[in-house]
N, C-alpha and C positions, 0 to 999 in steps of 0.2 A: 410463188411459194418458196421460202428460203431453202437453200441447198443444204444437204447433209454433209457435215464436216467430219473428218476422221483424225484420230491421233492414237498412238500406241498406248500411252498412259495418260489418264485424266486425273488431275488432283483438284479437289474441291476445297477451297480455302487457302489463305495466304498468311496465316498466323505462324506461330513457332512451328507447329506440326507440318503445315503445308510447305513452308520454306525449307525445313529440314529435309523432308522427303524429296523435294525438287533438287536441292543442292547435292544430296548424296546420290541421287539417281544420275545427275549430270556428271558427278565425279566418277561414276561407274560406267560412263559411256552412253547413257540414255539421253538422247537429244530430242527424240520425237515425243515430247510431252507438252501438255497444256494445263495451265491452272485457271480455274474459273473462280472469280472473286466477285461477291455481291456488292462490295464497296468500290470506292474510286481510288483506293490505294492499298498497299499491303499493310499487314499489321494485326489483323484479326481482332481479338478482344482488346489489344492495346491501342487499336485505332478507334474502336467503338466506345470504349470507356474512357472518358476524358473529364469526369467530374472533378471539382476542386479537391486537391489532396490525393488524387489517385496515384498509387505507388505499389511496388511489389512488396510482398511480405516474406520473400525469401531473398537472401543476400545476393547482390548483383553478380558477384564473381561466380556463383553457382547457377543462378538463373540466367544462363546464357549458353550458347553452343560451345561444346568442348573444343570443337575444331576452329572456333572463331572467338578467342578471348578478347575482351575489351579492356585495355590497360587504363583507360581514361574515365571509368565510371566516377561520377562526382560524389556519390554517397554509397554507404554500405548497402542501402536499400534504394534502388534507383527510382525516381519519379517517372510517371507515365510518358511524358514527352521524350525523355532520354531513352527509354526502352523502345519507343516507336522509332526514334532515329536509328537505333541499333539495328532493328529489323529491316528498315529501309536500306541501310548501309549494306547489310548482308545480301539483300536482293540485288543490289547494284554490283557488289564485288563479285558475286558468283554468277552474274549474267542471267538471273532468273526473270527479271522484269519483262524481257521480250517474249517469254512464254505465257505471260498472264493476259487474260481477257477480263478487263474490269467491268463493273456494273452488270455482271451476269449472275443473277440469282437462280440457282438450280431448283427447278420445280419437280423433276422426276428423274429417277435412274432405274432402268429396267433391263434385266438380262434377257438376251435373245438366244434361245436354245439353238436355233437353226444356224445362225452365223457365228455363235460363240463370242459375241461382243456385247458390250453394254450400250444401251441407247439412252442418252442423257439429253434432257430438254431444259432450256432456260427461259426466263420471262422476257428475254431479249428476242425471242422468236427463233433461236437457233436450235438445231438438233445435231448432237455429236454422237459418233460411234467411237468406242474405245475398247481395246483389248483388255485393259486393266483400269480399275478405278480405285483411287485412294481418297477416302473421305477424311478431311482434316477440318471439319466444321467446328470441332470442339464441343465439350459437354456443357460449357457455360456460355452459349452464344445466343440463346433465345430468352429474353427477359420474362420473368414470371409476374404477371399482373394479377394481384389478389382479387378474389371474387367477393367484393364488398358491395353491399346494397347501396345504391345511390351514387356510385363512383362517377357515373356520367352526368349526374345532376349538379355536381359541384360547379359553382359559377366561376371560380378562379382557375389559374393554370394548374394542370396536373401532369407530371412527367416522371418517368423512371430514371434512376440514376445513370443507366446506360444510354439514355437519350437526353442528356443534360441540356437545358435551355440556357445557353450562355448570354443570350440577348435579354434575358429577364434579370433586372436589377432587384436583388433581394433586400437591399438596404431599407430598413424601416418597415419591412413586411412581417406579418404574423405567419409563421411557417409551421406546417405539420410535416413531420418525417415519420413514415410508417415503415418499420423494420429496423433491426439492430444487427445486421450482418456485417460482413467484411467491408462492403462499400460504405455503409452508414458511418462506421467508426472512423472512416477517413474523411468524409465530407462534412460531418457534423461539426468538428472543431474548426473547419474553415469558414463555415457560414454563421456559426453561433455569434461571433462578435459583431456581425453586420446587421442581423435581423432585429426587429423590435422584440419579438418573442419566438421561441421555438418549443413546440410540443412534440416530444419524442414518444411515439406509441410503441411500446415494447411488449412483445408477447412472451419471449423467453430471453433472459440476459445471456450474453456470451461470456465464456471465460477469456480474459484478456491478460497477457503477460507483458512485461516491459519490452520495448523494442530497442535492441542494441544498435541503434542507428547513429551515424556520425558522418561528417564530411570526410572525404578521402583527399589528403593534401596533394599538392602538385609534386612534392618530393616523392611521395609514395607512387604516384602515377608514373613519374619518370623511372623509378626503379622497376616497376612492372613492365614498362615498355622496353627498357634496355636489357633486363634479365627476366625473360618469360618464365623461367623455372620458379622464380619467387611467386609470381601470380598463380602458377599451377599448384604450388605448395599451399598457398592461401585457399585456393578452391578446394583442395583435398581436405584441408583442416575443417572447412565449413561443412563439407559433405559428411565427414566422420562425426562431427558434432550433431548434425541434424539426424543422421542415420541412427545414432544411438537411441533416439527417442522411440524408435520402432519397438524396442524392448518393452516399453511401457504400454504402447498401443495394442500389441498383438501377443506378447509372451506373458507378461505379468502386469495387468492394469494397476496393481497396487503400487507399482513404481511411480505412477503418475501423481501419487499423493504429494511428492516433493514439489512438483510443478503447481499443484493446487495450493499448497502453502505459499508459494511465491506469488500466485495470483491474488490470494486473499490479502497478502501483505501489500500488494500493489494498490488494492482498493483502499486499505486503511491509510496509506500514505498520501493518496491523492484526493480522497473525499472526506472532509471533516464531518459532514452531517450524517448522523447515525441512520436516519430513515432512508436517505438516499443510498447509503451503503447496503441496507437490506434489500432495496429494490434491484440493485445491480449485481447482487451476489447470486450465482446460479445454485439450484438445488439438485443438480445432477453431476455425475462424475466428469472431471476434466478429461477431454478427449472424445466424449460422446458426440459432441458437435465440433465444428471447426474451431480450433484454438487460435485466437487473434492476437496481434501484437500492436500496441499503441502506447505512446507516452502522453498524448494530449486529449484522448477521448474523455477520460474521467474528469479532468479539470474543466472541460467544456460543459459536462453535465452539471457541474457544481456552480455554474454561473447563475446569477440572479434571474436572468431572462430565459432560462431553460427549465422546462418541467418534464420529468419522466413520468409518463402515464402508463400504468400497468393494467387498468381496466380494459376489457376487451372492446373492440370497435363493433358497434351494431349497425351503423349506417353512416353515409355521408349526406349532408344536406347541402343546400345552395351556399350556405355560409360557413359550414364547418364540419367537425367530426363529432358524432354522438357516440358515447360509450355506454357500457352496460350499466353503469351507476346512474344513468339518466342525464349526465352532464353533457352540454354542448360546448365544444371547444371551438370558438370562432377563429378562423384562420383565413388568410388571403391566398396561400399557395400550399399545394400538397405535393410532396416529393416521396416517391416510392423507392425504398431501399429494400426491396423484397426478393432480390436474388434472381436466379435463372431456373429454367426448366431442365433439370438434370436427368429425370427419369424417362423423358420422351424426346430424344434428339431428332427423330424423324416423324413427320406427320403421315397419316395414312395415305397411301398412294405415292409417297415420295421415293420409297426404296422397294423394288419388287425383284425377287430372285428367280431361281430356276423353277420352272413349272408354274410361274405366275404367283408365287407365294409372297404376300406382302410381309414386310418386316414386323408389322403389328401382329400378324398371326404367328410368325415365328417367335415373337416375344410375348405371346398372349399370357403365358404364365409368369415370365420374368425376363428381365434383360440379361443376356448371356452372350459371351463371345470368348473365343480361344485367346487367352492373354490379351483381351480387350481389342483384338484385331480381326479375327476371322470368324465367320458365321456359317454353319452348315446350311447348304442350299443357296449360297451366294458366291459363286465361283469368281475368281480373279478380282475379288473385292476385299479391300483392306480398310479397316476402321481404326484411325489413330485416336488415342485417348478415349477408347470405348469403355464398356462395362468393366468394373473392377481393375482399372488401370490408373485411377486417380490416387492422390496421396493426401495424407493428413500430417506428414512429418518431414517431407523433403521436397526437392525440386522436380516439378513436372517435366522440365526440359530433359532431365536425365531419363525419365520414362519414355519420352518421345523418341530420343535417340536410340533407346533400346528397341523400341518397336520398329523404327526405321531400319535397324540392322537386319531384322528378319524379313521385312518387306523387300528391301533391296536384294537380299540373298534369294528370295523366292523369284523375283522378276529376272534376276541374273540367270538362275538355273532354267527358268522357263524359256528365256531367249536362247540360251546355249544349247538346250536339248530339243527345242522346237515343240514344247508342250502346248497343248491347246488350252487347258485350264487347270487351275489348282484350287482345291476347295477342302476345308477342314472336314473331317468325318464327324458324324454325330457322336460317335463313341468318344473320340478324342476331345471334343468340346465338352461332353458330359463329364468326362474324367477330370478335365481341367477345372470345371465348375465345382465338382465335388471336392477337389482339393482346396479350392478357394473357400468354399463354405465351411469345411472342417477347420481351416485356420481362423475364419471369421468367428466361429463359435466360441473361441477362447479370447476374443478381442474385447476391447472396451466398448465396441459398438453393439455387442450382443448382450441381451439380458438387462436386468436392472431398469427396465422401462425407458431405455434410450430411444429418443425420437429425433431424427434429423433428416436432412435431404440426402444423406448418404444411404438411407434405407428406403425400400419400397413399401407399399401399403401393407405387406405382410411382415414387415420388420426385418427383411433380408438385406444384407449388405450387397448392393449392386453397383456401387460406385468406387470403393477404395480397394487398393491392393493390400491385403492383410499380412504383409510380411516385409522382410528387408528388401530394399530396391536392388541390391546386388544379386539377389536370388532371381528377381525378375529378369535382370540382364542375362544371367546364365541360361534361363529358359528360352530367351528370345535371340540368342547370339546368332543362330542360323536356323534355317528351315529344317524341321524334323519331318522328312518325307513320309515316314511311317504313319504320321498323324493326318495325312492329307490324301484326298482322292485326286489323283493326277491322271488327266486324260491326254494321251498322245495326239499328235497331229492327225493320225489316221482314225481317231475315235476310240482306239483301244484304251481300256482302263488299266493303268499300271498296278501290279500287285506289290504291296509293300514288302521290301526285303530288308531284314535286319543285318545281314552280312555276318562275317565271321567274327569270332571274339577278338581276334587281332585287329580287324578293321574297326570294331567298336572302340577299342582302346585307343587307336590312332585318332579317331574322331573326337573322343573325350579329351585327349591331350590337346588337340587343336582348339577345342572350346576353351580349355583352361588358359591357353596362352593367347587366345584372341583371334585365332585363324578361322577362315571360312572360305567358301567358294568364290566370293566376290569382295569388292571394296567394303570397308566397314567404318562406321563412325568411331572416332577415338573415345577411349574411356574417360 
């Protein structure tokens, strides 16, 4: 029988979130930590997604760690191989790799009330106990396979874009692409010139705006390397530009009409055929669904060998795709560009908290977490990029660093004061959720028949942060002990103390200038 292994802090996943947590914990003096990774290398979604044309849709200088700028990005929007190299380089530079156990898929995480530890099991046959667990699996890690009648009956290859079959030569093939999300708009232009024909099955067209991409010259790279302040200024400018879009998403959706006019102009300039224009023009407000960026998607759709099919799919046969109009579209290969499961990040039985409560029962009504991180009933557990911490307008790396600020502060204080456990109170979580819901009510995602993966079945925003990102950073700069149930080493529950007015003002000043009890990610 395999022995039980122990570590102080266990991190699940080695993408941006997992590496950020590990690096900042090590910088704070935490060396007793282990990262469990289901793959054979670090990188998370940037390791798993390697389809043709895969790239970031946020500028590289911002979509990177603030504490590890990369002066040699080759393009404004880096391609997947370059981002993966960056993450591997971070793992090596900060000596994270020796803490990683590869090819370990976590099958269950359960809190043990008696020992005050988490019991974590993997499909490798190992059992780990940990005082703290940080889940960095990401919200977009499990491919969504559509429930289409006959999907298993199709005689040819079928694969999801996140599991791209590079051994399959698509040259001269008749290809069906199901889905028109962020992945499809990147790989469709890459494969369209190679295939005999491409049938793109579109349920809802996305809003697409021009991508301000270009190569970064060697001269620019040299300046960034020799004068880091120049690159920091470029990063700040990109942040300010993207952050300004939050005004339209959450304060006054009418401001997005300017972006909608730009998107419509983009369609007119790139698609000469009037009927195709009609097919790809959304009938919902810009921002309701994820706004995409591309310069080559519309020209790919305008090719003679590409057909955009808007009739709904009824089933797959051995030879093709049948649609609601009765037509059978004969194809040789089916590629699923159908996104990921964002609403159910954990399967039943995978995460069990205090008193044996399954996360599915805790989330029976809706997904909810205190600033996307802490869940009542799940002590010493931190969820990075959890509910309502996603973005539609800026860089997720900024949000990850903000969350890691609070996590490191929590673990720093726990170690310093010898606390047994930290757990957000139900009241604090409910108040946080109520504030998020109030902000969401005025956003572009609420009302008007908006339907997207941002929303749950009841139409509630459970995915995105409905405000400016700098406000999220203010809220997560340090642990607010008054919002948490803290148990001392002797089992005594601490009573929240708000302190004197003078102390509160001192703490507020510390927040504003960036101070906190422990080490902190740079702004």
